[in-house]
C-alpha positions as CSV (number, residue, x, y, z in Angstrom):
1,M,186.5,193.1,65.6
2,S,186.4,196.2,68.8
3,V,183.8,196.0,71.2
4,T,182.2,199.6,73.1
5,L,182.8,198.5,76.5
6,T,180.6,200.4,78.0
7,G,177.5,198.7,76.7
8,M,179.4,195.8,77.0
9,M,179.8,196.2,80.7
10,P,177.6,198.1,82.1
11,S,178.7,197.7,85.7
12,L,182.6,198.1,85.3
13,W,182.0,201.3,87.3
14,E,179.8,200.1,90.1
15,V,181.6,196.4,91.6
16,A,184.2,195.0,89.1
17,L,187.4,193.4,90.2
18,L,189.5,194.3,87.4
19,V,192.9,192.0,86.5
20,D,195.8,193.0,84.3
21,V,198.1,190.4,82.9
22,T,201.3,191.5,81.0
23,L,202.8,188.8,79.2
24,D,206.6,188.3,77.9
25,Y,209.1,185.9,77.3
26,N,210.9,186.2,80.7
27,F,208.0,188.1,83.0
28,N,204.2,187.9,84.0
29,W,203.1,190.7,85.8
30,V,199.6,191.1,87.1
31,Q,197.9,194.0,88.1
32,I,193.8,194.0,90.4
33,K,192.4,196.9,91.0
34,N,189.1,197.1,92.4
35,R,187.2,199.7,92.0
36,R,183.4,200.0,94.1
37,E,180.5,202.6,94.2
38,N,181.8,204.9,91.1
39,D,183.8,206.1,94.2
40,A,188.1,206.4,93.2
41,R,188.9,207.0,96.8
42,S,187.5,203.4,98.0
43,A,189.8,202.6,94.6
44,D,192.3,198.9,96.3
45,D,194.5,198.3,94.2
46,S,196.6,195.1,94.4
47,W,200.1,194.3,92.3
48,C,201.0,190.8,91.5
49,G,204.0,189.4,88.9
50,R,204.5,186.3,88.0
51,R,207.9,185.1,86.6
52,L,208.2,182.1,84.8
53,L,209.4,178.7,86.4
54,Q,210.0,180.6,89.2
55,S,207.9,180.8,92.9
56,S,207.8,183.0,95.7
57,C,205.4,185.2,97.5
58,S,205.2,188.9,99.5
59,H,202.7,190.8,101.0
60,R,203.0,194.8,101.1
61,L,200.0,196.5,102.9
62,A,201.8,199.7,102.7
63,G,199.8,202.9,100.4
64,D,196.9,201.0,97.7
65,I,199.0,197.9,97.6
66,V,197.9,194.7,98.6
67,T,199.8,191.8,98.0
68,D,202.8,191.2,95.9
69,F,202.8,187.4,94.1
70,E,205.2,185.6,91.6
71,I,203.5,181.9,90.1
72,P,205.2,180.0,88.0
73,H,204.1,178.8,84.6
74,S,202.5,175.4,85.6
75,Q,198.9,174.3,86.9
76,K,199.5,174.8,90.3
77,G,200.7,178.7,90.3
78,F,197.5,178.8,87.8
79,K,195.8,178.0,90.5
80,Y,197.3,179.8,93.3
81,F,196.0,182.9,90.9
82,F,192.3,181.7,91.0
83,N,192.5,181.1,94.3
84,Q,193.8,184.7,94.7
85,I,190.9,186.3,92.7
86,T,188.3,184.4,94.3
87,S,189.4,186.2,97.7
88,F,189.4,189.3,96.4
89,V,186.0,188.5,94.8
90,Q,184.6,187.0,98.1
91,A,186.6,190.4,100.3
92,Y,185.4,193.0,98.4
93,E,181.8,191.7,97.6
94,V,182.7,192.3,93.3
95,S,180.1,191.4,90.8
96,D,181.6,191.4,87.4
97,I,185.2,190.2,86.8
98,V,187.3,191.9,83.8
99,V,190.8,190.5,82.5
100,G,192.6,192.6,80.6
101,M,195.6,190.8,78.8
102,E,198.6,191.7,76.2
103,G,198.8,188.5,74.3
104,T,196.1,186.1,74.5
105,N,196.2,183.2,72.2
106,G,199.9,183.7,72.4
107,H,202.4,183.5,75.3
108,A,199.3,183.4,77.5
109,R,198.1,179.8,76.5
110,P,196.6,178.2,78.7
111,L,195.8,181.2,80.9
112,D,193.6,183.2,78.9
113,Q,191.6,180.1,77.9
114,M,191.4,178.8,81.6
115,V,190.3,182.6,81.9
116,K,187.2,182.2,79.4
117,D,186.2,179.2,80.8
118,K,185.9,180.4,84.6
119,G,183.6,182.6,82.8
120,Y,185.6,185.9,83.5
121,I,185.5,188.9,80.7
122,L,188.4,188.8,78.8
123,L,190.0,192.3,77.1
124,N,193.0,191.7,74.5
125,V,195.4,194.6,75.2
126,N,196.2,195.9,71.4
127,N,200.1,196.8,72.0
128,L,200.7,199.7,69.2
129,K,197.0,201.5,70.8
130,F,198.8,200.8,74.6
131,A,201.7,202.6,73.3
132,R,200.1,205.4,71.9
133,F,198.5,205.3,75.5
134,K,201.7,205.1,77.8
135,E,203.3,208.3,75.4
136,I,200.1,210.9,76.6
137,F,200.4,208.9,80.1
138,A,204.0,208.7,80.6
139,T,205.8,206.8,83.5
140,P,209.3,207.5,85.1
141,G,210.8,204.1,83.4
142,K,209.6,201.1,82.2
143,N,209.1,197.6,83.4
144,D,206.4,195.1,83.6
145,R,204.7,196.4,86.9
146,M,204.6,200.0,85.4
147,D,203.0,198.6,82.7
148,A,200.7,196.5,84.2
149,R,199.3,199.3,86.1
150,Q,199.2,201.4,82.8
151,I,196.8,199.1,81.6
152,V,194.7,198.9,84.2
153,T,194.6,202.7,84.1
154,L,193.7,202.2,81.2
155,M,190.4,199.9,81.7
156,M,189.0,201.9,84.0
157,M,189.7,205.0,81.7
158,A,188.3,203.3,78.7
159,P,184.4,203.9,79.0
160,M,184.9,207.2,79.0
161,M,187.1,207.2,76.0
162,E,186.2,207.5,72.2
163,Q,188.5,205.4,70.7
164,G,188.8,202.7,74.2
165,K,187.0,200.3,72.2
166,E,190.3,200.4,69.7
167,V,192.5,199.2,72.5
168,L,190.7,196.9,74.2
169,Q,189.6,194.2,72.2
170,E,187.0,191.8,74.4
171,V,187.7,188.3,73.4
172,H,184.6,186.4,72.5
173,N,184.0,182.7,72.6
174,I,185.1,180.7,69.6
175,S,183.4,177.1,68.9
176,E,185.1,174.4,69.2
177,I,185.0,173.3,65.4
178,E,186.9,176.8,64.2
179,T,189.4,176.3,67.0
180,K,190.1,173.3,65.2
181,L,190.3,175.1,62.0
182,K,192.7,177.3,63.1
183,R,195.1,175.7,64.6
184,I,195.6,172.6,61.7
185,S,195.3,175.4,58.9
186,R,197.7,177.4,60.3
187,R,199.5,174.3,61.1
188,R,199.0,173.4,57.6
189,Q,200.4,176.9,56.1
190,Q,203.6,176.5,58.2
191,I,204.4,172.7,56.7
192,V,204.0,174.7,53.1
193,Q,206.5,176.9,53.9
194,E,208.8,174.8,54.9
195,K,208.0,172.5,52.0
196,V,209.0,175.6,49.9
197,I,212.0,176.4,51.3
198,V,213.6,172.6,51.7
199,Q,212.6,172.2,48.2
200,N,214.0,175.1,47.3
201,R,217.3,174.3,48.9
202,M,217.2,171.0,47.8
203,Q,216.4,172.5,43.8
204,A,219.8,174.5,44.1
205,D,221.8,172.0,45.4
206,L,221.0,169.8,42.0
207,Q,221.8,172.1,40.1
208,S,225.1,172.2,41.7
209,I,226.1,168.9,41.8
210,C,224.1,167.6,38.9
211,P,224.0,169.8,35.8
212,G,220.8,168.4,33.8
213,F,218.7,167.2,36.4
214,L,216.3,169.5,36.9
215,S,215.9,170.7,32.9
216,M,214.7,167.0,32.4
217,F,212.7,166.8,35.5
218,A,210.5,170.1,35.8
219,Q,209.1,168.8,38.0
220,V,211.0,168.4,40.5
221,D,208.5,167.7,44.0
222,S,206.5,165.1,41.8
223,L,206.2,161.9,43.9
224,Y,208.2,159.5,42.0
225,V,211.5,161.9,41.5
226,L,211.2,162.3,45.6
227,R,211.1,158.1,46.1
228,F,213.7,157.9,43.0
229,L,216.5,160.7,44.4
230,S,216.2,158.9,48.1
231,C,216.1,155.4,47.4
232,R,220.0,155.8,47.8
233,S,222.3,158.2,49.8
234,D,224.6,158.5,47.6
235,I,223.1,160.1,44.0
236,R,226.2,158.8,42.1
237,K,224.8,155.1,42.8
238,L,221.2,156.4,41.5
239,K,222.7,156.8,37.9
240,R,224.0,152.8,37.9
241,L,220.6,151.7,39.6
242,R,219.0,148.5,37.2
243,L,215.6,148.8,35.6
244,S,213.9,146.8,37.4
245,T,215.2,147.7,40.3
246,I,213.5,151.6,39.2
247,R,210.5,150.3,38.5
248,K,210.5,148.1,42.3
249,I,210.0,152.3,43.5
250,P,206.3,153.0,44.2
251,G,204.8,155.6,41.6
252,I,207.4,154.5,38.3
253,G,205.9,152.7,35.3
254,K,207.3,152.6,32.3
255,G,207.3,156.1,31.0
256,H,209.2,157.2,34.4
257,A,211.3,154.5,34.1
258,K,212.8,155.5,30.3
259,K,212.7,159.3,31.7
260,L,214.9,158.5,34.3
261,Q,217.6,156.1,32.3
262,R,217.9,159.0,29.4
263,W,218.9,160.6,32.7
264,Q,221.2,158.1,33.9
265,Q,223.0,157.9,30.1
266,E,223.4,161.7,30.4
267,A,224.0,162.3,34.2
268,S,227.3,163.7,35.4
269,F,228.3,165.1,38.7
270,G,229.8,168.2,40.3
271,S,233.1,168.1,43.0
272,E,230.8,168.0,45.7
273,V,228.7,165.5,45.0
274,E,230.2,163.1,48.4
275,W,229.1,165.5,50.2
276,V,226.4,167.1,49.1
277,G,225.0,164.5,47.5
278,P,223.1,162.8,51.3
279,M,221.9,166.6,52.0
280,I,219.5,166.1,48.7
281,S,218.7,162.7,49.5
282,E,217.6,164.2,53.1
283,D,216.0,166.8,51.6
284,A,213.3,164.3,49.2
285,A,212.8,162.4,52.2
286,R,212.0,164.8,53.8
287,L,209.7,166.4,50.9
288,L,207.9,163.3,50.9
289,S,207.1,163.2,54.1
290,L,205.9,167.0,54.1
291,K,203.9,166.1,51.4
292,E,202.4,163.2,53.5
293,K,201.5,165.1,56.1
294,L,200.1,167.8,53.9
295,A,197.4,165.7,52.7
296,E,196.1,163.9,56.2
297,L,195.9,167.6,57.3
298,E,194.0,168.7,54.1
299,K,191.7,165.6,54.9
300,Q,190.3,167.2,58.6
301,I,190.3,170.3,57.1
302,E,188.0,169.2,54.6
303,I,185.5,166.9,57.2
304,L,186.0,170.3,59.6
305,V,184.4,172.8,57.1
306,K,181.8,170.3,56.3
307,Q,180.4,170.7,59.9
308,S,181.0,174.8,60.5
309,R,178.3,176.4,59.3
310,L,180.4,179.5,58.7
311,A,182.7,178.1,56.7
312,S,180.1,176.2,54.7
313,L,178.7,179.8,53.8
314,L,182.0,180.6,52.5
315,L,181.9,177.6,50.7
316,S,179.3,178.2,48.7
317,I,181.0,181.1,47.0
318,P,183.0,180.5,43.9
319,G,186.0,180.1,43.6
320,F,186.6,179.6,47.1
321,G,187.8,176.2,48.0
322,T,188.1,173.9,51.0
323,I,191.3,175.3,52.2
324,C,190.7,179.3,51.6
325,A,187.2,178.8,52.9
326,G,188.2,176.9,55.7
327,T,190.8,178.9,56.7
328,I,189.1,182.5,56.4
329,A,186.1,181.0,58.7
330,A,189.0,179.6,61.0
331,E,190.8,183.1,61.6
332,I,186.7,185.0,62.3
333,G,185.5,182.7,64.8
334,T,182.7,184.9,65.1
335,I,181.2,187.3,63.7
336,N,180.2,188.9,66.8
337,R,184.1,190.0,66.9
338,F,183.1,192.9,64.2
339,D,181.2,195.7,65.0
340,S,180.3,196.2,61.2
341,E,181.5,195.0,57.6
342,A,184.0,197.9,57.6
343,G,186.0,196.0,60.4
344,L,185.3,192.9,59.0
345,A,187.8,194.5,55.6
346,I,189.9,195.7,57.7
347,Y,190.9,192.1,59.5
348,L,190.8,190.5,55.6
349,G,193.2,193.0,54.4
350,M,190.9,194.6,52.1
351,A,190.8,197.9,52.8
352,P,194.3,199.2,52.9
353,L,194.7,202.9,54.0
354,D,195.4,206.2,52.1
355,N,199.1,206.9,52.6
356,S,199.7,209.4,49.7
357,S,201.7,212.7,50.4
358,G,202.2,215.6,47.9
359,L,202.4,213.9,44.0
360,Y,202.9,210.8,45.5
361,E,199.8,208.9,45.7
362,G,199.4,204.9,47.4
363,T,198.0,202.7,50.4
364,K,199.4,201.1,53.4
365,S,198.1,198.2,55.3
366,P,196.7,198.2,58.5
367,K,198.4,197.4,61.5
368,Q,195.0,194.7,62.4
369,V,195.3,192.5,59.4
370,N,195.2,189.1,59.5
371,K,197.6,188.2,57.3
372,H,197.0,184.2,57.2
373,A,192.6,185.2,56.0
374,K,194.3,188.2,54.1
375,R,196.2,185.6,51.8
376,A,193.4,183.0,51.5
377,M,191.3,185.7,50.4
378,M,193.4,186.6,48.0
379,T,194.1,183.0,46.9
380,A,190.4,182.9,46.8
381,L,189.6,186.3,44.9
382,G,191.6,185.0,41.9
383,H,190.2,181.8,41.4
384,H,187.0,183.9,41.6
385,I,187.2,185.7,38.8
386,R,187.3,183.3,36.7
387,K,183.7,181.6,37.7
388,V,181.7,184.9,38.2
389,A,181.5,187.0,35.3
390,E,180.6,190.2,37.6
391,S,183.7,190.2,39.1
392,K,185.3,189.2,36.2
393,T,184.4,192.8,34.7
394,Y,184.8,194.7,37.9
395,Y,188.1,192.9,37.9
396,E,189.0,194.3,34.7
397,K,187.3,197.7,34.8
398,K,189.6,198.2,38.0
399,R,192.8,197.0,35.9
400,D,191.9,199.4,33.1
401,E,191.7,202.5,35.4
402,G,195.7,201.4,36.3
403,K,195.7,199.9,39.2
404,K,197.4,196.9,40.2
405,Y,197.0,193.4,39.7
406,N,196.6,192.7,43.5
407,Q,194.9,196.4,43.8
408,A,192.4,195.1,41.6
409,L,191.6,192.2,43.4
410,R,192.1,193.6,46.8
411,S,189.4,196.5,45.1
412,L,186.6,193.6,44.3
413,G,187.5,191.8,47.9
414,R,186.4,194.9,49.7
415,H,182.9,194.6,47.6
416,L,182.8,190.9,48.7
417,T,183.0,191.3,52.0
418,R,179.9,193.2,52.6
419,V,178.4,190.1,50.4
420,I,180.1,188.1,53.0
421,W,179.1,190.4,55.7
422,S,175.2,190.2,55.1
423,M,175.9,186.1,54.2
424,I,176.8,185.1,57.3
425,K,174.1,188.0,59.6
426,H,171.1,186.2,57.5
427,N,172.7,182.7,56.8
428,R,172.2,182.5,53.6
429,N,174.3,181.3,50.7
430,Y,175.8,183.1,48.1
431,Q,173.7,183.4,44.6
432,T,174.9,184.3,41.6
433,R,172.7,186.6,39.7
434,K,171.1,185.4,36.5
435,E,171.0,187.2,33.5
436,E,167.7,188.6,31.9
437,P,166.8,186.5,29.0
438,T,167.5,188.9,26.2
439,R,164.1,190.1,24.0
440,V,163.8,189.2,20.9
441,A,161.5,191.7,18.6
């Protein structure tokens, strides 16, 4: 996940243009600094500020400030930004352009991708590590201008700092397939979360105004139940539906129709049914729509997983399904982001940090954990132990040592991460050890 700047940018101390982009919801400040021939006295600084939805430009020639300008978050503003960089490159005969950016792949979109398309070196600034840096090299105040200056200072000092690579992480190129997978898998997870919220809300409403419905229909998210609830805006009318009308609802056969008729005979409604009933109907229709969207996204993920070599490798691991393998591959992007399997384990959430004190023994999750990849890993590991005997034996061993379910799974996941690292590095599918035949005396 982190890289060594000295090795990646050997000419950083010779001729390089360092650009910092500090982004938040309201302000985007850009700091440009030129360092030439390893001489601090010949360094020229230019600070560039950018405010969203506002365009202005001012020039300052006093001291080390060369120019000060603001650009809108639009194509016109981006074009002006890159024109300014080009002018500095020509003026100072710069060989490398290094861009340090906060919030890459987030609020920085699409500027971060445009920077990569230009062929510039893009560094992501770790906000937590950068905060520690500012505590050591304190400033009189705190604003985006000062942060931009601090980041450029950090970028210049990084080659001499042992922990510089932890603060500035190079953003590698990710293939289009993994990029699509990441977008679609995250979209799917958001829809799943929305589905859970809507379903819980609908169940609570059914419990309050229609007692007995949930006990008769345990799986309230079944397609036939949702279609039945959404076919009338007034839930009281469902009690008077004829059998012929019920049978016309898609997915309802003789068995489901009889079950619904039994509910009609026993149905009773609470006092709030007049205004809560339409809410239930709307939620049922929304759940149907979300289910259709989930099915569509899962088909897209299945197609992309077949096209992704990284996802195909993960899919060869027993217990790793299409969704989990696709999500993990999408969040990893490229194995070149990581220096070792230990970094990959931290990123996947399989290497918790020690958090013990006195008689208390415990762990905590590192801040660098990717929650999407961790969720997919934990789900896949739960299926993995049911399919691989050796993994199940190791899991049971950890449970016997007193570890809880999630702790034992993470311990197994730590070992499996080493296997995944080797699989990707050697481009080999997962192989299960074959049991040696027992010898007959």
